[in-house]
N, C-alpha and C positions, 0 to 999 in steps of 0.2 A: 783967790784966781779964778779965772774961767776957762775952762775948756771947751770948748764946742764945734760940731760938723760944720765946715766949710760947704759940704753939698751932700745931696744923700744922691746916690747912684741906683741904689735897688728900692723897686715898690714892692709893696705888698701883695701877694700871690695866695689865694687859697683855693684850694679844693674841696671838692663835694665828697661825701663820702659814698663808698663804695655798696653801690647794693647788688641783688641778687645773687650775692651767693650759695651754691649747690655744692655738696658733694658727693661723686658718686663713685663705685668700685672701676678701677682702671684695668686692673689684673689681682692674680695672688697677695701682692705684697702692695701695689701702689695703687691711690686715688687720685680720681682727678677734680680738680677744685677751678669751677667754673663760677664767672661773675660778669659782670654787667660793665664795659668799657665807658669809660668816662672822658669828657673832653678836658684837652689841658696839661693831661697828665705827660710824663718821660717815662713812667715805668709803674712796676708795682713791688709789692711783700706781702706773702704769708707767711702767716703765722700759725703754727700746730702745737698745742700743747695739753699736757694729760687734766689739766686745769683747767674749769670755767671761764676764771678770770686771770690765766696766765696767758705770757706771751712768749714766744719761744720764735724766733724769725726764722724760718729754714728756705725760704727761696726770696732773692732778690733780683730784679729781674727787667732789663728795660723792656719796651716795647709799645709804641703809640699805638696800636692794632690788639693786644693782647685783651685776650677772655677766658683765658683758663691757664692750667699750670697741674702738670701730673708730680705726686708728692709720697717717697714714702711711708709706708705705713705698717704695723706690726697687727698680724690676723688675731681679732677677739678680743683687740684693746679700742675702748672709746678716748677719740680725742676729741680737740675744739679746734675749730678750725676759725682765721677771719683773714682780711684781706683789707690791705689801703693803699692808696696811690700816692706818688710823690714827683713833684718837678723839680728838675737842676735849674737854678738860679744864675747868672752870669758868673758870678764868680765860684761856681762850681758846688755851693753846698746846696744841700737836699732838703726843699720843706715838703711836710710831711701831710696828709690828710687824716682826719680821723680814722679808725680803726672801724671795718663793718661791723655787722651783728657777727655775733658770733654762732656758727653752725656745729652742732654735735653728730657725729660720725662714728662708726662701729665697721669695724673691716669682718664680713663673712667668709 
């Protein structure tokens, strides 16, 4: 029995890795995660983890011209931040770019 597709309606869409990720102090309880905007994206995800290889998404937001996000952090604790872009296909599913390089930061 053959099961085949009658047509392919979605094309492959690839996003580049987000670069230029920097973390700076925003207030006594928040940090600002800045990054370089990439073309073709519809939004971003920011991950904050207490482990270098961990992924814990703390913010997902749309914005074709976004370049930063403010995230809550605990004073004196080391966190690892990374960012990735996403694109929304016509059927509503999201296509994600690879995660950026991980940036370590301790709020003082």
